[in-house]
N, C-alpha and C positions, 0 to 999 in steps of 0.2 A: 408643859409646861414647867418655868424655871422657878427656880425660889431666889430669894433670897441675892442669898449667898453665890448662885447661878447654881444648888444642884438641879436636876431632870427628874424632874416627877410628873403620874401617870395617875389619870380617876379622882373621881367625885370630887372638888376644895370640900365639900359639905361632911368628907368621912371622919368619921371616929378614928379614924387609926390607919398607920403609915409604917407599913414595909418598909425598911430601908435595909441595904444591899451594898456591903463594902467587895465586888470581885475586881478581878483584874483578868481580862479578855485573853491572856497566856495562862492562866495556869489550871490543872488537869482537874484539883476540885471543882470551881468555881465553872467549867465546866462539862463535870458529872453535875451539878448538883442545878442546871441551866433548867431544864424537862420542868422544875419542884417552882421554880420561879416560875416560869412559864401558863405553870395550871397557876398558877396563883393567881398570876394578875389574869389569864382567860376567865375561872372559878369566883372570884371576889374581888378584883380591879373594875371589871367590865360590869359588873351587875351597884356598881355603887358602891358596894359595902368597906372596899379600904381602899387606898392607894399605894402607890409604890415607887417607890423613890433609889437610882443606881447611883453610889458613889465607885467612881474609879482608885480604886489602891494598886500601887504599883505593886507586886507579891516575883513570882517568878517570868512577870516580863519585859519588870526594869524600867527602863530608859523607852525600851520600846512603847511599852505599854503610857507609861507618862507623853510618848507625842502624838502614841494613835489619840488617845482622851484630850489632850488641846486640839487637836486636828481635826474631832470631833465636833467640839465646841463649833468654833471659828462654820463648819461643814450647817450646822445647824442653824451660825446667823446666817449664810449665805440663802440657803431654804429651810423653813418650817419642813421639821416630821424629819430631817437629816440623820439625829442623832440616832433614834431609837429603829433605821431602817439600818443603822450602820449598824448598828450595836446588837442586832440580833443575827447581821452577817459573821464579822467578827467573829463570837461564841462559836462559830460551827466552822469558820476560815481556819482563825486557831485550831479549835480543837483536828481539821485536816493537816496542820501540820502550815499552814501558808498563812506566818503572822512576819507580814516585815512591811517598808516603805512600802511595793507593791501592791499587798495588797490592798492599800488604804486608797492607792491612785487607783485601783479599780474600780476602786466600792465606788468614787467623788462619783469614775465618767457614770458607773450604772444607776445615781440615783439626782445624776445631774446637776453637779458643785463643779467650778473653776479648784483644781485642786489648786492651783502656785495661789492663786489670789488665799487657800485655806490654808496652806503654808506659809505666808507672810503672817498672816493676822497671828500665824500659833506661836508666835517665836516674842510675843507680847500673853499668851495665855496664860491668867497662875490657876486653872478649873481644878486639876489635876492638885495642886497642892492645896488648893480649899480644900480638896475629897480628902487628902490627906491626912492633914492639922485633924478634919473634923474627926475619924477615925483615929486617929494618937487619941483623940480629950474621948474615947466614946472605950475606949482600950481594944480597939484591932490591932490586931497581932503579928493575924495572918487572912490568908479568904478561903476562901467568900464565911464574909463575917454579917450576922443576921443584926441590926435592934431596930426599936421597937418607938414609936410619936405619937401620943396620943391628945385628940383636937390639937391644938397648936401650943401643946408644950412640948419638953425639953425632948429631946430623943435619948432614952437607952440601954440595957442590956438590959435582955430577955430574961428570967431568971432561970434558975438552974443552965444558960444557952449560952456559957460566957465565949466558947470557940464552936468557931463549923456553922453551917445552916441550918434553922431546925427542920425537923420534919413537915412535910406540906397537911399532918393533921395538927402538928405546934398550929401552925399558921391560922389554921383552919381557929381553931380553937380562941386564939386569939380574936379573933374578928370576930366569929359568933358574941365572946365575952365583950369585948364592944360595942357591938352593937346592939344590946340587950338593956344598957345605962343612959 
């Protein structure tokens, strides 16, 4: 689903906790952290105990990541589910050094969306700017960065985890505590 500000989120709408990741597909640290997030989604989001929100925050990929992020929004507008399919593939492709406009063209063809329509739409798209502004408000200065939101509250820094991505065990402890309240 999409949040009011356009952010992408998956999981049980009634979950008491949302883990928010700010990342750049081209960032080697984000690529290394992706297995932790996939495990978190498989074990906590799919079980209904947590939600996962993804925000694009260009660092290593710069303008390319901004372009790709805005294109993903437009691809999602054409075909529901496109964002998450492309999201997963972009991490894999970027990790293998395949991260440019042609990468996204191939992904669009594979998931059945019109690249040129998405390209036209992306010219007016501001989602990455929205994600970046939110990240800056939450003191994100590099990627990956993970924040937390309890229920419908404000997003916040995870205590003791101002930079980088927390371990799976730390994320699990947050989910367990939120579900006990």
